[in-house]
Legacy VTK file of the C-alpha trace (Angstrom):
# vtk DataFile Version 3.0
C-alpha trace
ASCII
DATASET POLYDATA
POINTS 79 float
79.785 72.932 97.430
82.439 74.770 99.405
83.964 76.177 96.212
80.554 77.528 95.263
80.002 79.309 98.590
83.408 80.979 98.898
82.833 83.679 96.222
79.481 84.553 97.783
81.077 84.983 101.192
83.755 87.246 99.742
81.178 89.262 97.820
78.972 89.676 100.888
81.989 90.842 102.905
82.773 93.441 100.222
79.171 94.662 100.261
79.345 94.936 104.040
82.534 97.015 103.824
81.046 99.337 101.201
77.879 99.728 103.265
79.866 100.626 106.368
81.874 103.173 104.385
78.661 104.749 103.136
77.179 104.889 106.637
80.234 105.988 108.608
82.500 107.462 105.927
81.935 111.044 107.036
83.269 110.219 110.517
86.637 109.029 109.181
88.812 112.168 108.858
90.886 111.271 105.779
87.798 110.258 103.790
86.478 113.830 103.999
89.290 114.937 101.674
88.383 112.471 98.931
86.683 114.343 96.137
88.240 117.647 97.205
91.851 116.918 96.294
93.964 119.100 94.012
93.420 117.777 90.505
89.743 116.990 90.993
87.945 118.960 88.299
85.033 121.118 89.392
83.326 123.581 87.072
80.322 125.473 88.393
78.395 127.949 86.265
75.023 129.557 86.770
72.927 126.614 85.529
75.628 124.020 85.074
77.828 121.887 87.314
80.526 119.525 86.161
82.504 117.469 88.624
85.142 114.880 87.780
87.251 113.510 90.676
90.357 112.744 88.613
92.924 112.635 91.434
90.580 110.730 93.728
89.942 108.159 90.979
93.671 107.654 90.463
94.298 107.199 94.200
91.434 104.709 94.571
92.689 102.796 91.521
96.211 102.588 92.959
94.857 101.417 96.322
92.674 98.710 94.757
95.555 97.564 92.535
97.859 97.316 95.552
95.315 95.320 97.546
94.699 92.901 94.658
98.454 92.523 94.081
99.032 91.662 97.746
96.156 89.180 97.762
97.516 87.494 94.641
101.063 87.420 96.022
100.058 85.839 99.339
97.585 83.452 97.722
100.111 82.035 95.252
102.835 81.742 97.897
105.600 82.718 95.490
108.439 84.950 96.722
LINES 1 80
79 0 1 2 3 4 5 6 7 8 9 10 11 12 13 14 15 16 17 18 19 20 21 22 23 24 25 26 27 28 29 30 31 32 33 34 35 36 37 38 39 40 41 42 43 44 45 46 47 48 49 50 51 52 53 54 55 56 57 58 59 60 61 62 63 64 65 66 67 68 69 70 71 72 73 74 75 76 77 78
């Protein structure tokens, strides 16, 4: 039963972290720059807006990959 509960605990912790970021993200100074970085595409016309956060997506992807790599490295215990 313990193996069944562990993924739910991890998932609930992730939801808690995302919820806190949504609530208090504007009070963290470096998070205000996300979405406004050089390389984020923003096209605004009279009746049209297109926004694609390319640079922000790449940075978030690198950060998530690094976190998952470190978790895997420490979990397996290999040097």
